[in-house]
N, C-alpha and C positions, 0 to 999 in steps of 0.2 A: 443317906437320906433316898427314901424308895422315890423312884422316877416312874411317871407314867409311860408305859411302854408306846402307846399310841402317839403320845407327844415328841417322843424321839424320832419318829419317821414321819411326822405330821406332813412336812414340807413334799416329801416323796409320795405321801399318800395322795396329797391334792393334785400333784403331777398325774399320779395314776388314774386318777378319776376322770380328768380331762382327755386322757390317752385312750381310756377305755371307750368314752363316749365317741370320740373319733373313730375307734377300730370296728364300729358296729354300723357305719354308715352304709345303707342299702339303695339299690336302684329303685325299690318299690317303697315309697315314704311310710306307709302303714306298717310294713315289716320293720322298718328302721325305728318307728315309734315304738314298736313292741319289744324289739330287742334292748333298747337302751332304757327301758321301763325302770329298772332296779339300778341304773347307773346314774339316774338324776339325782340332783342335790335335794336330800331330805329323805330319799328313798334307797339310799346305798348301804345301809347297814353299818355294821362296826368295823368292816373291813379287817375282820380277825385274821384271816388267812395272810393277806397281803403284808400285815403286821408282822406276823410271825416270820414270814419269808425275809423280809428285809432286816429283820434283826438278826436272822440266822446268817444272812450275807454279811452283816457287820461283824458279827461274832467270828467268823473264819477268816483266819488270817491269810492274805494273798501270796501263796507259795512262790516266790521268784528269788533267784541268786541274789545275794547281797551285792555283787559286782555291778548289778543293773544301774545304769544312769538314772539320776533322780527325775529328770523330764521323761524319759520312756518309761519309767515305772508309773508316773502319774497318768500317761496316756492309756497304759495297759490297764490300770486300775479303773480307770473311768469307764473304758469298754466293757470291762468285765461287770461293773455295777449295772450297766445298762442291761446287759444280757440277763442278769438275775432279777432286775426290775421286769424283764419280759416274763420271767417266769411268774413273777407274781401277778401279773397282767392276765397271763393265761390261766392260771389257776382260779382267779376270780372269775373269769368268762365261764370256766367249766362249773364252777359252783352255781353261778347264776343259772347257767342253763339247766343245772339238776333241779333248782328249785322251781322254775318253770314247769318243769315236768311232772315235778312231785305235787305241786298244786292241782294239777289236772287230775292226777291218781287219786289225790286226797278230797277232790272237790272242795278245797279250800277257799274261804271267802277274804282273808286277810294275809298280808305276808309283811314283815317288817313295819309294823304298823300302819299300812295302807291298803287300800282294797287289791286284792290279787288280780293279776293280769288276767287271768282266765275268766273273772267275773266281769271284767270291762271289755274285752276283746273276744272272748269266747275260748273254748278248749283247743280247736282248730289252729288258730293263730298263735297260740300259747306253745303248743308243741313245734310249730314251724319256727317260732322264734329261739326256742331252746336248740333246736337243730341248727340253726344259723350260727348261734354263739359259738356251739361246738366247731362248726367249720370254720370260724375265724380264728379260733384257738389252735386249730390244725395248722393254718395257715402261718400263724405267729410261730409255732412250734417247729414248722419245716424250715422257717427262715433262721432258726438258731444253728441249723446243721451238724446236730449232734443226736445220732441216731439212739444212743443210750438214754437220752433224757426224752426222746419222743416214745420209746419203749415204756419208760417209767410212768409216763403222764396217760399213755393209753391204756395201763395197766389200772391205773386209778380210776379211769372213767368205766372201765369194765367193772370193777368192784362196786360204783355207785349203783350199777344196775343190779348186780349181784344182791347188794344190801336191801335194795327197793322189792327185789322179789323175795328175799328171805322173809321180809316182813310181810308181805302179801300171802304167803303160801304156808307159813307155819302154824299150828296150833296153839291156842291159849296155855296150855301146858308146856309145850316147848319154849314158848316165850319166856316163861318163868325161871328158866334155868340160866346161871350166870355164863356158861359157856356161849349160849345163844346171843346173851346181851353183849358180850364182848365181842365176838365175831360180827355181830351186826353193826355195833359202833365203829369196828375197824372199817368194814366195808363202806358205810354210810358216810363216815366223817373222817376217821384218821388216816386212811389209806391216801386220800388226796393230799392232806398235809404233810405226811410223812415222806411220801414220794417226790413232793415238790421241795422239800427241806432237802432232800438227797440230790436232787437236780442241781439245785444251788450249789452246791459242795462239789458235784461234778463238772459244772461249768468252770469253778475255780481252779480245777486242775489237782485237787486233793486226793490223796489215797483210797483206797477201798475203804481201808478201815475208818477213816474219818467220814466217809461219805456214809457208811453204815451207821455211825453214832449220830450222824445228822437225822438219818432216817428215823433212828430209835428214838431220839429227842422229840419229833413230831408225833409219832405213834402214843409215845407214854405222856405226853402232854395231855392229849385228848383223853386218854385212859383214865388219868388222875383226875382231870377237870369233871368228867361225866361220873366217876364212882364217887368221890370224896367231897364234891361241892354241892351244898343245899341250894345254891343260887343260881349255877350255871350249868346246865345238863346239855347232852348232845345236841338236843333240838334248839337250845338257846346258841350253840355255836354255828347253828345253820342262819342266824339272823344276819 
């Protein structure tokens, strides 16, 4: 029987939403209001990325010696799940920050079925809100204490910028090529998901081989969806 992937992690997604709203508390009320705009109920989107990451975490077995006490295993597994949930939260903050910046660059009027933040509060505050979200993501990353994971997520942020710049600076003829399309899709959408999937595997202590497989899953998931689905395109995944 086919199951709704979002329903499988619905409880965790609800908790994630509450945590995200608590993580963007700011000293300046106007900045806080802007930063939490797309974390409010009704404007949070599909939570596609957190769903993929939580399901990836569930799919990966926790590599631990069989002789480990059941009670100890339960504690370790719970701590690991919390850290993997942190990756889902960080990924969503980075993603939403990119949306705020993209809407300014594109002069967008709407996002996720509601009026875009730049139309309500202006471009300057939208950019600052995006920067603030990135700073909160950095703080959460540092708290994980894993330099490899920090490097992966920083790379993904760089790719978001690269993809947007590619889109702005290439000619119409260049944009028609499949090579350009795949590269742009990787930078703007797949890199964040694939590197986050890899981070989930690394935090669980998996081998380099398993971590690469997790990365490839994320990359190919976006590639297949963008190429072969007539319903969901890369832009849909940004919702």
